[in-house]
N, C-alpha and C positions, 0 to 999 in steps of 0.2 A: 306394348307388345308389338313385335315386328313380324310380319308374315311375308312369305314369298309372293311376288307379283307376276304379272304377265301370263297367268295360267290360261286365260282365254286365248291369248295369241298362240301359245304353244299348242293348244287343242286344235285351233283353226289350221295351224300349219300342218298338223298330221293329216287332216282331211284333204289338204291340198297336195299331199305328197304324190298322188298318182299323176297329177298334172305336171308336177315338177319332173318326174321320171321321164315323161314323154318328150319334154323339151330339152333334156340334158344331153349334151353332145360330147362330154369329156371322156377321156380314156377310162376303161374299166379296170385299170390296174393301179393299185396304190398300196404300198406296204410301209411299215414303220421305218424301214431302212432307207427309203427314198429321201434324198436330200432336198430341202427347200431351196427355192431361188432366193439367194441372199446377196447383199452387197459384200465386198471383201470382208473376210472374217475379222480382220483387225479393227474394223470400225466398232464392233460390239465388244465391250469389256467382259472379263470373266464373270462367272456366276457370283452374285452377291455384291459385286463392286458397283460403285456409283461414280460418275453418271453411267448410264447404260451404254450410251454411244459416245465416242470420242469427238464426234462432230455433230452438228445439228442434223437431225433426221426427222422426216415427216412420215407418219403413217396415217392412212385414211381409215376411219372407223365409222361403220354404219350402225345406228342405234335408234330404237323407237323413242319418241319423246316421253318425258316423265312429267306427270302433272305437278310435281312438287319441285322441279328443277327449272329455274328461269331460263338459263342459257348454258349449255354445256361448254361452249367456246370461251365464255368469260367467267365461268365458275371458278371460285377460289381454289377448289381442289384441283381442277384442271391446271391452273396456274402453278400450283405447288408441284404437281407431277412434271410439268414441262421444265421447271427450273431444276428439279432434282435429277431428272433422267436425261436431259438433252434431247428429248423426243417431243416434237411438235405434233399435236393431233389435229388432223383435218376432219371435222365432224360432218357426217351426212345424217342429219336427224330426220327421221321419218314420222309423220303423224301416226299415232297409235291406231287410229281408226282404219288406216289403210296399210298398216305395217306388214301384215301377212301377205297381202296382194303384191306389195312392192318387193318384198323379199323373194317371193315366188318368181316374179318377173326377172329379177337380177340373176338369180341362180339358174333359172331355166335358159336364159339367153347366153349366160356366161360372159356378158359384156358389162363393162362398168363395175366389175367386182371390186370391192374395197379390199384393203389388207385384212381387216378384221370385221367380223359380225359380232356384235355384243348386245346382250340384254334381251334377246328374242326368245330365250328359253326353248331353243330348238330341240325337238323330241329325239329320243334315242333312235327311233325308226328313221327319221330324216338324216341323222348323223351317219347311219349305215348306208343309206342311199347315196348321199353325196360323197361319203368316204370312198365307197366302191367305184363311184363315177370319176374320182380324181379331182373333185372340186375343192374338198376340204383337206387340209394338210394333217396327216397323223402327227401327233405331238410327242410320241415316245422318245425319239432321239433328242428333241429339244429339252424334254424333261430331264433326260439323263445328263445332258451337257450343262443346262442352265437352270435346272429346277431347284434353286437354293431354298426358297420358301415352300415350294410345292412338295418337295421331298419331305420336309418337316411336317407338313400337313398330312401327307400319306402315312407317316410314321405314327403320328398322334391319333389319327382317325383313319384306320385301315378301311373302314366302310366307304370312305370317299373314293379311294382308288378302285375298289371293287365295283362301286355303283357306276362309274364313268368308263370302265373298260368294256369295249365291245367284244362279242364272241370271237372275233378274228384277232383279238389281243391288242388292238389299237385303241388309243385314246384320241378321240377326235375333237373334244371340247373340254374346256375347264369350267368348273362349277362356281357358283357362289355358295358358300358353306355357312350355315346359320344353325348352330347347335343350341336350339332353345330347349332347355331341360323340361319345362312343364308341357311343351308341345309334344313331347314323346308319349305322353299319357293323357290324351285329350278327351276320352269317352267317360265323362263324369256325370254324376247326378247331384243336383244342388237342392237343399231342403231348407225351409224357413225355420231357423233356430229358435226364434221367440215362441213359435207355436209348440215346439218340443218342450221348451222350458215351462210354458204356461200349463201344459197338460201333464207335466212331470214324466215325460217320455224320454227314453234313451235313444241315442242314434241307432237306427236299425243296422243289423249285421247280416241278416238272412232275408230271403224272399218272404218268408212267413212273417217276420218282424216288420218288414216294410209294408206288407199288406195290413197288418194291425195298426200301424201308424197312420196309414192313409184312411182307414176306417175311423180312427179317432179324429182326424182332421175334418172328416165329413160330418160326423155326428155330434161333436162336442163343442162346436162354436168357438174355435180358438181365437178368432179375431174379436170376439166379445160384442158383436153388434146385434145379437138376438136374431140374426137371419142365417139361413142355410145357404150362404153365398160363397162359401169356401170351395176352391177347386183343388182337390188333393194332389192331382198329378196332371200335368199338361205337357205340351211339346209342339213340334212342328215338323212336317216332312221336308221342309225346304231350308231351314236355318242351320246354324253352325253346330253340328253334332247333337241335334235336338230330336231326331226321329225316335219313335217309341221303342224301337229295338236296339238303339245305339248302346245303351248302358245295360238294360235289363236282361237282354238275351245272353250276356256273358256269364250269367249265373247258371245257364243251362248248357251252353256250347260256345266255343270261341267264335266271336263275331267281330272280325276286324274292320268292318265297314267298307265304304267304297263299293267295289265290285264284290266284296265279301269273299275274296279268294285268299287262301293261305296254304301252308305246307304241313303235311304229316309224313314225317320220315322221308322227305324228298319227293313226295307225291303231291301234286296240286289238287286241292279239294275245295268245296264250298260247304257252308254249314246248313243251308236252307233246304237240303234234301234229306236231312238226317232225323232220326226219331227224337233227338234232344231238342231240335228246333220245334218240332211238333209240340213238345211239352212246354216250351217257352211261350208258344202261341196260346196254349191253353191257359197259362197264367195271365197273359194279357187279356184274354177273353173274360176271365174271372174279374179282373179289375174293371173292365168295361161294363159288364153286366151289373155289377154292384155300384156303378156310377162313381167309381173312384178315379177312373181315367176320363179326362175331358174329351168328349167326342170331337171337339175342334182340334185336338192334337193331331188328328189324321188329315186335316185339310188346311189349317190356317198357315199364314206366312209368318215371317220373323217379326214384322211390325205388329201384327196382332198378338203374338206371344209377348212381346215387350210391353204392350199396353196392359196385359194381365199382370205382369210383374210390377208395373208402375201404376197400378190402380190408384186413383186419387183417394185421399183420406185414410184408407186402411188397406192392409195386405189381404189379398184373396187367393194368391197362388202359393200352394204348399210345397210343391217340388216340380222340377223339370230337369231333363237331361240337357246339357249344354257344355261347351268347352269352358266358358267363363261366364261370369255374372253379367257382363255387358251385353250378352245375347238376349237376356230377358229382363234386364233392369238398366238403369242409367248410371254409368260410371261417374262418380263425383256429382250426381244429380242432387236436386233439392231434398228428395226424400231420404237419401243416403241408404235406401233399402238394400242396395247391392252388398253392403257390408254385413248384412244380417243373414245372408244365405251362406251355408256351409256345405262342404262336400260330404256325401255318403261314400264311405269306402266300398270297393267292390262287394256286392252281396254274395253270400254263400248260398248256392242253389240246393235243391232237394237231394242231389247226388254228391254234394260236397264241393262242387266246382266254384272257384272264387278267383277270377283273373281280371287284370286290367290290360286291355289290348295295347300293344306297343307299336308306336310309329318309329320303327327302328331305322328308317332311311329318310326321315323327314328333312334332315339337315342338309341334304344335297340338292341344290337347285341346278339341275343339269342343263347343258346347252347354253351356258352363259357367255362363253368367249371362244370363238372359232377363228382360226387363221386360214385364209384362202391359199391354196397351193400356188396360185398365180402371183402371190405377193413377193416383191423383191426385198422386203424388210421383215421376213418371218422371224429371224432371231431377235431382232429388236422388239417386235411385237410380243413375242413370248416372254421376254425378260420384263417387259412392262406389266404383263398380266401376273407374272410371278411376284413382282414387287408389291402388287396389290394385296397379297396375302400376309404381308408384314403387319404385326399387331398395331403399331402406331399409324401406319398407312390405312389400315382398316378403320380405325377410329376417325381418321381424317375424312375418309370417303363416306362414312355413314353418319358421323356426328358433326365433325367440323375441326376447327383449328385448336391445337393445345394452348391453354392459357386464355382462350376466348370463348369457345363453346364447351370445352371440357378441360379439367385439370387433374393432376395427380392427387390421389387421396392423401389426406393428412394422417399422421400417426394417431391411432385410436379410432379412426373411422371404420365402420363395419359395413361389409357388403351385403347384398341381398341374401346370400347364403349363410349369413351369420359369422363369416370369417373376416379377417382383416381385408379392407377394401384396397383396390389398386387405382381407381379413377372415379371421377365424379362429373356428371353432366351439369353444366351451369347455364345452358340455353335450352329453351323449349322450341320445338318445331310443331307447327300445325298447319302451315300453309306454304305457299310458294317461297322458295329461298334460292340463293345463289352461292351457298357455302359448301355444300356437299353434293354427292351424286344421287342422293335419295335411294340408296341400295341398288343402283344400277351397277353392273360390272362385278367382277370377282371380288370377294372379300372373305375373311376368315373370322367369323364370330363364334369362337369356341365357347362352350358352356362356362369354362373357367373365366373367360373375359366378361361375358354377359353378367355372371353372378358376382363378379368382383366390383361391380359398380356400387358406389356408396348408396346404401338404403336410405330412402327419403320417407320418413314417417308421415309426412303430409301428403304423400302420393304412394300409398302402400300397395298398389295393385300387384306389382311384380313380386313383392315380398309375400303377399297372400298366395299368389299362384304357385310360387316356389314351395311354400310350406304345405299347401294342400296336396301338391303332387308328390313331394318328398315323403310326407307322413302317411298319406292315405292311399296312394296308388303305387308308388315304387315297390313297396313290399310284395305286391301281387302281380307285377308286370309279367306279361307273357314272354316266353323265351324267344330270343332272336331267331332261333332255328325254325320257328313256325311262321315267321314273317316272310312274305314273298318279296324278294328284292326287286329293284327296278330291272325291267327286262328290255332287251333289244329285239323288236319284232321286225321281220322283213316287211317290205311294202305290202305284199299279198296278205300276210298274216295280220298286219295292222288294219287293213280294210275289212277283212273278214271278222276280226274280233270286235271291231267297233259296231258292226251291225248286230252280231250275236249278243254282245253285252247289253246293248240298249233294249233289245227285245226281251231278253231274259230278266234283266234287272227291273224293267218296268212291270213285268208280270209278277215278280217276287214282291215288289212293293205294293202292288195292287192286292195281292193275296194276303199280305200281312194285315192290311186294313180290313179285308173281308172276313178273314178268320177271327180277327180281334172283335169286330162288331157282331159276328154271328151270321153275317150275310152268306158266308160259306161255313158249312158244318165240319168241324175238325174230325169227327168220327166218320162221316159219310163221304166227304169230299177230298180227303187227304190223298187217296190213291190216284184220283183223277188229276189232282194238282201235280203229283210226281210224274204221271204220264204226260202231262202237258209240257213239263220241263224237258222230258226226253224228246218230245216231238219238236220242241224249239231248238233242239240240238245242243243241249247242255254238255253232252259227252264231247262234241266237237270243240266247244268253248274250252273245256278243260284240256283237251288234247293240244290245242294251240299254245296255251300257257305252258304245258309240259314240254312241248317241243322247244319253245324259246328258253325255258329254264335249263333243259338238258343241254342245249347247244352251247351254253356258257359254263355250266357248273358240273356237267358229268361227262362231256365228250372231250 
C-alpha cells in the first residue's frame, strides 16, 4: 500500500507562513493572465509532442531528499526523462530534516530561487500567500496551452481541479494524484473470525449485535485456554484510525475523523456537540463498564496495540478499529494471524444510521510542483510536469522500467479488482534504490491503474483490502456533499484555526475518554462540556471554516 509522504513538512511549513510573509518583498499583483518569463516560444514544442524542447534546456529543481532514492541526479528515471524531453535537471536536494527552514529562507529572501519547487507538499495557505506576493507563477495559462495530460486528468477526476483551484480562480501548484480505492473508506473495524466461528456467531450488523458478540468473547473462552484473558475490543488514540470513536460513533452520527468537521447542506458543523454524540458516548461507557472495552485502548500506543494482536501462542484480541490489519498484527508474519481478521461492515445504530465515512479528497496530494515566477523556463518546466501524468511515465516514476521492474500483463491474468489485468510488477522495493523517484513529484495513479495490476495470490494484501472495502464499506459510503473539501485559508485564518483546533480537539479527545470511563458523568456533566466548547470558541472555529468554504464555493 502506498501513502502520501512529507505530511510533517507540509504542516511545519504552514506554521512558518507568518515568518515567510514578513520577509517577502515581491509584488502583490499576480493573475492567471500574466505571462511567465520564458525563452523564445519556439524552443518549446506544442502540447503533447516530444521532445519538450528543441534544444537542450536546463531547469533547476529544489526537492527534499527521499529516504528510498539514492541520488536524483543519477537516478534511472531522471536519465529517462532527460533523454525523452531534452531537459536537463539541475537538482538542489535539501535534507528533509531542514527542508522547511531552507524553503522558508529561499522564499523569504527571494534570492537563489529555483525554477521549480517539488515534493514539499506546500499548503494551500502558503500557495495563496506566495501567489498573491508574486513569487509563485499561476499555472492557468500554461494548463490551457500545454496541459495535454493535465486536462485529461481534470476530465477524468474533476475533484482534482476543484481541490487545487484557489478562491481567486488560480491554480498555483500541481498535485500528485493517487486514487487508492480502499483508502477512500478507511474507518474500519476488524474482528477475529475464528472466534466467531468457534462460538457459532454471525458477523454483527447492529450496535446491539456487536455488544452481544463482545460479551460472548469475554465470557465464553473463545481461545480455549481456560483463562479469562480475551480482550473483546481494544484500540489506541495514536495509531492509524484506531481511536475508540473512529468506527463506532458512525452508528450514531457522522464522524469523519481528523478535526471532525463536515458539511450539512453547505453549513460547516461538527458532531461532538450533538445529542447523537452523547448517545454514542453512552454506548462506549456501557462497553467500558462491562469490561468489554480494554481500558488501555484510551492510552496505549500503536506498538502496544500490535503486541496484543500478535500475542504469542494464541489470540487474545477480539476486535479493534484500524485502517488495515498491519496496524495491529504483522503482515506476512510468522503467526499469519493478520489473515484471520475480517472487517465488520458499518454497524446500524439505534436510530437506523449506518454509514462509512468517505475520504473523498484523499487522492489529491497538493502543493507538489510549483513554478517560480522568476523562472526563465516556465513553459518547459510545466510541460515536464504535465508529462509526468502520462500512464507509462507514472509507472516509470513510481515502479521502474518496463520489462525490468514491471511488464504488461499476459492474456488471462487477472487484476486486483477481478478484471483483466494491464500490468504486473516483477521487482520488489523495500530499501534504497536508484531506479524510480519513490513517489516524489507529480504522478497520476488512478484507481483503474492501481487495480489493474496483476493480483499476486502469494501477496494477497491489496486483494483483501480491495474486497473488504468494495463489499463491506462502499455500499454505505457517506455522500461526497457532506465531505468538507480542501480549503484555502488566508494567513490570519490559518494561524487562528491552528490554535483553536488544537485546543478544542484536545479537549474533545479528553472528554471522550472521561465520558467513556465514567470519570465524567454523561447525565450531570454534558451541559458543562457544551459550555466549555463554547468558551473555547467553537463558534469561531466553525465560522473560519465557513468563511473559507464560502469564499470558494458560494461567492
